[in-house]
C-alpha positions in Angstrom: -36.2 -10.6 16.1 -34.3 -11.6 19.3 -37.2 -10.5 21.5 -39.6 -12.7 19.6 -37.2 -15.6 19.7 -36.7 -15.2 23.5 -40.4 -15.1 24.1 -40.9 -18.3 22.0 -38.0 -20.0 23.8 -39.6 -19.2 27.2 -43.0 -20.5 26.1 -41.4 -23.7 24.7 -39.7 -24.4 28.0 -43.1 -23.9 29.7 -45.0 -26.3 27.4 -42.3 -28.9 27.3 -40.0 -28.6 30.4 -38.8 -32.2 30.2 -38.5 -32.8 26.5 -35.0 -33.9 25.5 -34.2 -33.8 21.8 -31.0 -35.7 22.3 -32.8 -38.7 23.9 -33.0 -40.6 20.6 -29.2 -40.2 20.1 -28.6 -41.8 23.5 -31.0 -44.6 22.7 -29.3 -45.3 19.4 -25.9 -45.7 20.9 -27.3 -47.9 23.7 -28.3 -50.3 20.9 -24.9 -50.1 19.2 -23.3 -50.9 22.6 -25.5 -54.0 22.9 -24.3 -55.0 19.4 -20.6 -54.7 20.5 -20.0 -51.4 18.8 -18.3 -48.8 21.0 -20.3 -45.6 21.7 -18.9 -42.1 20.9 -18.6 -39.4 23.5 -22.3 -38.6 24.3 -21.3 -35.3 26.1 -19.5 -34.2 22.9 -22.6 -35.0 20.8 -24.8 -33.0 23.2 -22.4 -30.1 22.8 -22.2 -30.2 19.0 -25.8 -31.3 18.1 -27.3 -27.8 18.3 -24.5 -26.5 16.1 -25.1 -29.2 13.5 -28.8 -28.4 13.4 -28.0 -24.7 13.0 -25.5 -25.4 10.3 -27.9 -27.6 8.4 -30.6 -24.9 8.5 -28.3 -22.0 7.5 -26.8 -23.9 4.6 -30.4 -24.4 3.2 -30.8 -20.6 3.7 -27.6 -20.0 1.7 -28.9 -22.2 -1.2 -32.2 -20.3 -1.0 -30.3 -17.0 -1.2 -28.5 -18.3 -4.3 -31.8 -19.4 -5.9 -33.6 -16.2 -5.2 -30.6 -13.9 -5.7 -31.4 -12.2 -2.4 -29.6 -11.8 0.9 -31.8 -13.6 3.5 -31.6 -12.9 7.2 -33.5 -16.0 8.5 -33.3 -17.8 11.8 -35.3 -20.6 13.4 -36.6 -21.4 16.8 -37.8 -24.8 18.1 -41.3 -25.0 19.4 -44.4 -27.2 19.6 -47.3 -26.2 17.3 -49.9 -29.0 17.7 -50.0 -29.1 13.9 -47.9 -30.6 11.1 -47.3 -27.3 9.5 -44.4 -25.2 10.5 -44.9 -21.4 11.1 -43.1 -18.2 10.9 -43.0 -14.6 12.2 -41.8 -11.6 10.2 -39.8 -9.0 12.0 -38.3 -5.6 11.1 -34.8 -7.1 11.2 -35.4 -10.5 9.7 -37.6 -13.6 9.6 -38.0 -16.3 12.2 -39.1 -19.8 11.3 -40.9 -21.7 14.1 -40.1 -25.4 13.9 -42.3 -28.0 15.6 -39.7 -30.2 17.3 -42.0 -33.1 18.1 -43.3 -33.1 14.5 -39.7 -33.7 13.4 -39.3 -36.4 16.0 -42.5 -38.1 14.8 -41.3 -37.9 11.1 -37.9 -39.4 12.2 -39.6 -42.4 13.7 -41.9 -42.9 10.7 -39.0 -42.6 8.3 -37.2 -45.5 10.1 -40.3 -47.8 10.3 -41.4 -47.2 6.7 -37.8 -47.5 5.3 -37.1 -50.7 7.2 -40.4 -52.1 6.0 -39.7 -51.2 2.4 -36.4 -53.1 2.5 -38.0 -56.0 4.3 -36.1 -55.7 7.6 -39.4 -55.7 9.4 -40.8 -59.2 8.9 -44.5 -60.1 8.6 -44.5 -61.4 12.2 -43.3 -58.0 13.3 -46.0 -56.0 11.4 -48.4 -55.7 14.3 -45.7 -54.6 16.6 -44.7 -51.7 14.4 -48.2 -50.8 13.4 -48.9 -50.5 17.1 -45.8 -48.3 17.5 -47.1 -46.0 14.7 -50.4 -45.8 16.4 -48.7 -44.8 19.7 -46.5 -42.2 18.0 -49.4 -40.6 16.2 -51.9 -40.7 19.0 -49.3 -39.2 21.4 -48.9 -36.4 19.0 -52.6 -35.9 18.3 -53.4 -36.0 22.1 -50.8 -33.4 22.9 -49.1 -35.8 25.2 -45.4 -36.1 24.5 -43.3 -38.6 26.3 -39.6 -39.1 26.4 -39.2 -42.5 24.9 -37.7 -44.3 22.0 -40.0 -47.0 20.5 -37.8 -47.9 17.5 -34.4 -48.3 19.0 -34.1 -52.0 18.0 -34.3 -51.0 14.3 -31.1 -49.0 14.5 -28.8 -52.0 14.4 -30.7 -54.3 12.0 -28.9 -52.9 9.0 -26.6 -49.8 9.0 -27.2 -49.0 5.3 -31.0 -49.1 5.7 -30.7 -46.9 8.8 -28.8 -44.4 6.6 -31.6 -44.5 4.0 -34.1 -43.8 6.7 -32.1 -40.7 7.8 -31.9 -39.6 4.1 -35.7 -39.7 3.8 -36.1 -37.8 7.1 -33.6 -35.1 6.0 -35.5 -34.8 2.7 -38.7 -34.1 4.6 -36.8 -31.4 6.7 -35.3 -29.7 3.7 -38.7 -29.3 2.0 -40.4 -28.1 5.1 -37.7 -25.5 5.8 -37.7 -24.5 2.1 -41.4 -24.0 2.2 -41.2 -21.5 5.1 -38.2 -19.8 3.6 -40.2 -19.4 0.3 -42.9 -17.4 2.2 -40.2 -14.9 3.1 -38.7 -14.7 -0.4 -42.1 -14.3 -2.0 -43.1 -11.6 0.6 -46.2 -13.5 1.7 -47.9 -11.9 4.7 -51.5 -11.3 5.4 -50.8 -9.8 8.8 -50.5 -12.0 11.9 -52.8 -14.0 14.1 -52.6 -15.7 17.5 -52.4 -19.5 17.6 -53.1 -21.4 20.8 -50.5 -24.1 21.5 -51.2 -26.9 24.0 -49.0 -29.6 25.4 -48.8 -31.6 28.6 -51.9 -29.9 30.0 -50.4 -26.4 29.5 -51.2 -23.8 26.9 -50.0 -20.5 25.5 -50.7 -18.2 22.6 -48.1 -17.2 20.1 -48.3 -14.6 17.3 -47.5 -15.9 13.8 -47.7 -14.8 10.2 -51.0 -15.3 8.4 -51.0 -16.5 4.7 -53.6 -17.4 2.1 -54.3 -20.7 0.4 -52.8 -19.4 -2.9 -49.7 -18.3 -1.0 -49.3 -21.8 0.5 -49.4 -23.3 -3.0 -46.9 -20.8 -4.2 -44.6 -21.5 -1.2 -44.8 -25.3 -2.0 -43.8 -24.7 -5.6 -40.9 -22.3 -4.8 -39.9 -24.5 -1.9 -39.7 -27.5 -4.2 -37.4 -25.4 -6.4 -35.1 -24.8 -3.5 -35.4 -28.5 -2.5 -34.3 -29.6 -6.0 -31.3 -27.2 -5.8 -30.3 -28.9 -2.6 -30.6 -32.3 -4.3 -28.5 -31.2 -7.2 -25.9 -29.1 -5.5 -22.3 -30.1 -5.8 -21.4 -28.3 -2.6 -20.2 -31.1 -0.3 -20.0 -28.8 2.7 -23.7 -29.1 3.2 -24.8 -31.2 6.2 -27.1 -34.1 5.4 -27.1 -33.6 1.6 -27.6 -37.4 1.6 -31.2 -36.5 0.8 -29.9 -36.3 -2.8 -30.2 -40.0 -3.0 -33.4 -41.1 -4.6 -35.8 -38.9 -2.6 -37.1 -36.4 -5.1 -40.5 -37.7 -4.2 -40.2 -36.8 -0.5 -42.4 -33.7 -0.6 -45.2 -35.6 -2.2 -44.8 -38.4 0.2 -44.8 -36.0 3.1 -48.3 -34.8 2.0 -49.4 -38.5 1.9 -48.3 -38.9 5.5 -50.1 -35.7 6.6 -53.3 -36.9 4.9 -53.1 -40.1 6.8 -52.7 -38.1 10.1 -55.8 -36.1 9.2 -57.8 -39.2 8.6 -56.7 -40.7 11.9 -57.5 -37.5 13.7 -61.0 -37.5 12.2 -61.6 -41.0 13.5 -60.2 -40.3 16.9 -62.2 -37.0 17.4 -65.2 -38.1 15.3 -65.5 -35.0 13.2 -64.5 -33.9 9.7 -61.5 -31.6 9.5 -62.1 -28.1 8.0 -59.0 -26.6 6.4 -58.8 -23.0 7.5 -55.1 -21.9 7.6 -53.7 -24.3 5.0 -55.1 -26.2 2.0 -55.6 -30.0 2.5 -52.5 -32.2 2.1 -54.0 -33.8 -1.0 -54.8 -30.5 -2.6 -51.2 -29.4 -2.0 -49.9 -32.8 -3.3 -51.9 -32.5 -6.5 -50.8 -28.9 -7.2 -47.2 -29.7 -6.6 -47.2 -32.9 -8.7 -48.9 -31.1 -11.6 -46.1 -28.5 -11.6 -43.1 -30.8 -11.1 -42.5 -34.2 -12.7 -40.8 -36.3 -10.1 -39.9 -39.0 -12.6 -37.2 -36.7 -14.1 -34.1 -38.4 -15.3 -32.1 -35.1 -15.2 -32.2 -35.0 -11.4 -28.9 -36.0 -9.8 -28.9 -39.6 -8.5 -32.1 -40.3 -10.4 -32.9 -44.0 -10.1 -36.5 -45.2 -10.6 -37.9 -42.3 -8.5 -41.6 -42.8 -9.3 -41.1 -46.6 -8.8 -39.7 -46.1 -5.3 -42.4 -43.5 -4.5 -45.1 -46.0 -5.4 -43.5 -48.6 -3.2 -43.3 -46.2 -0.2 -47.0 -45.3 -0.7 -47.9 -49.0 -0.5 -45.8 -49.4 2.6 -47.5 -46.5 4.2 -50.9 -47.9 3.4 -50.0 -51.3 4.7 -48.5 -50.1 8.0 -51.6 -47.9 8.8 -54.2 -50.1 7.3 -56.1 -50.7 10.6 -57.1 -47.1 10.6 
């Protein structure tokens, strides 16, 4: 598995030689400094950030091990996939999940904008500004043209509690996406491998990843949601970012709503209808998952009008991308 990971890491550096995942953290604290709040030690954050990410991922793996009653040897590797699905590669000595770093960055920005809009910290007069920002974020991603910039930094200091809620939503997205890929491994999903071309910044490479069927994707969504709910309901306070417990049981369904919006935008930009080849459409996945799990479940920890909040967020999503 180490050989596969090293190869992916080298290709990642080739595709994105200047991408700095810590850039957003630096921008956040610039805004706090403007507001008169002292900044932490940025060098210390840079040293500990990868460890926090690794800890977050491995604690989800531990919960998945508990749910499945299996010992799981799973690692992850950052990459850029030109697609909103993560990927994975099976190896004789374990399982490697390939995480699209820029997809996560895009979801982070969208989580902030949609959450601040929900709680009315984005005023009507600012709507066009943030709609334009969303358009820029999405078109950069779809055009395979990643830039080191932070377009939402002024939101960070508008309201601290709302900023926390935005991060809770983002972390909920991450948990489900990781849980989905982990589920493929638990359920022994593999149809062999295939080569995927990845392009970014006028460079390209081919990587070998596991192949799965549509039915296996639906199964991984369902089992992944089972792991996701276990994270939401765990009493283990050692887990990093378990704040996703708070009111975000709907996050996986909302994630599919966002992905569907991206597809519709992509169709308009490229002027063709998307054919779903490697994965079912987001709306098919959303329907299958919502039929299996009732998100308006009062037995879920921190339940509080889950369906009500989900419907509000769907309306906010529609309002902020209405021009498309």
